[in-house]
C-alpha positions as CSV (number, residue, x, y, z in Angstrom):
1,M,2.1,-44.9,249.4
2,D,4.8,-42.4,248.6
3,V,4.4,-43.3,244.9
4,L,0.7,-42.4,245.0
5,A,1.4,-39.2,246.8
6,A,4.0,-38.3,244.1
7,L,1.7,-39.2,241.2
8,F,-1.5,-37.5,242.6
9,P,-0.6,-33.9,241.5
10,S,0.2,-34.9,238.0
11,V,-2.9,-37.1,237.7
12,A,-5.1,-34.3,239.1
13,V,-3.7,-31.7,236.7
14,A,-4.1,-34.1,233.8
15,L,-7.8,-34.7,234.7
16,L,-8.4,-31.0,235.1
17,F,-6.8,-30.3,231.7
18,W,-9.0,-33.1,230.2
19,F,-12.2,-31.6,231.6
20,V,-11.3,-28.1,230.4
21,V,-10.5,-29.2,226.9
22,R,-13.6,-31.4,226.8
23,A,-15.8,-28.5,227.8
24,M,-14.2,-26.3,225.1
25,V,-14.8,-28.9,222.4
26,Q,-18.4,-29.5,223.5
27,G,-19.1,-25.7,223.6
28,D,-17.6,-25.3,220.1
29,R,-19.8,-28.2,218.9
30,R,-22.9,-26.6,220.3
31,E,-22.0,-23.2,218.9
32,R,-21.5,-24.7,215.4
33,A,-24.8,-26.5,215.6
34,A,-26.6,-23.3,216.7
35,M,-25.0,-21.4,213.9
36,A,-25.9,-24.0,211.3
37,E,-29.5,-23.9,212.6
38,L,-29.6,-20.1,212.2
39,D,-28.1,-20.3,208.7
40,R,-30.8,-22.9,207.8
41,Q,-33.5,-20.6,209.1
42,E,-32.2,-17.6,207.2
43,R,-32.0,-19.6,204.0
44,E,-35.6,-20.8,204.4
45,R,-36.8,-17.2,205.1
46,A,-34.9,-15.9,202.1
47,A,-36.4,-18.7,199.9
48,R,-39.9,-17.9,201.1
49,E,-39.4,-14.2,200.5
50,A,-38.0,-14.9,197.0
51,S,-40.9,-17.1,196.1
52,R,-43.4,-14.4,197.2
53,G,-41.5,-11.7,195.5
54,T,-41.0,-9.8,198.7
55,P,-37.9,-7.7,198.6
56,R,-35.4,-8.1,201.4
57,E,-34.9,-5.2,203.7
58,A,-32.1,-2.9,202.6
59,P,-29.5,-2.0,205.2
60,D,-29.6,1.5,206.5
61,L,-27.0,3.4,204.6
62,P,-25.9,6.9,205.5
63,P,-26.8,9.6,202.9
64,Q,-24.2,10.5,200.5
């Protein structure tokens, strides 16, 4: 029983570390998927505008 009591803190910290790293990796995966989807949508929009001959909006530049 003393062995289990001695190992419990290390096992608990290892599990906590594993859950935190797993959550970070999954969050990164979801963020990359969302960014890829946004990039795909932007490319599609740009292709539609190019095929229609619609100019893209120019960024607001300060007067010189």
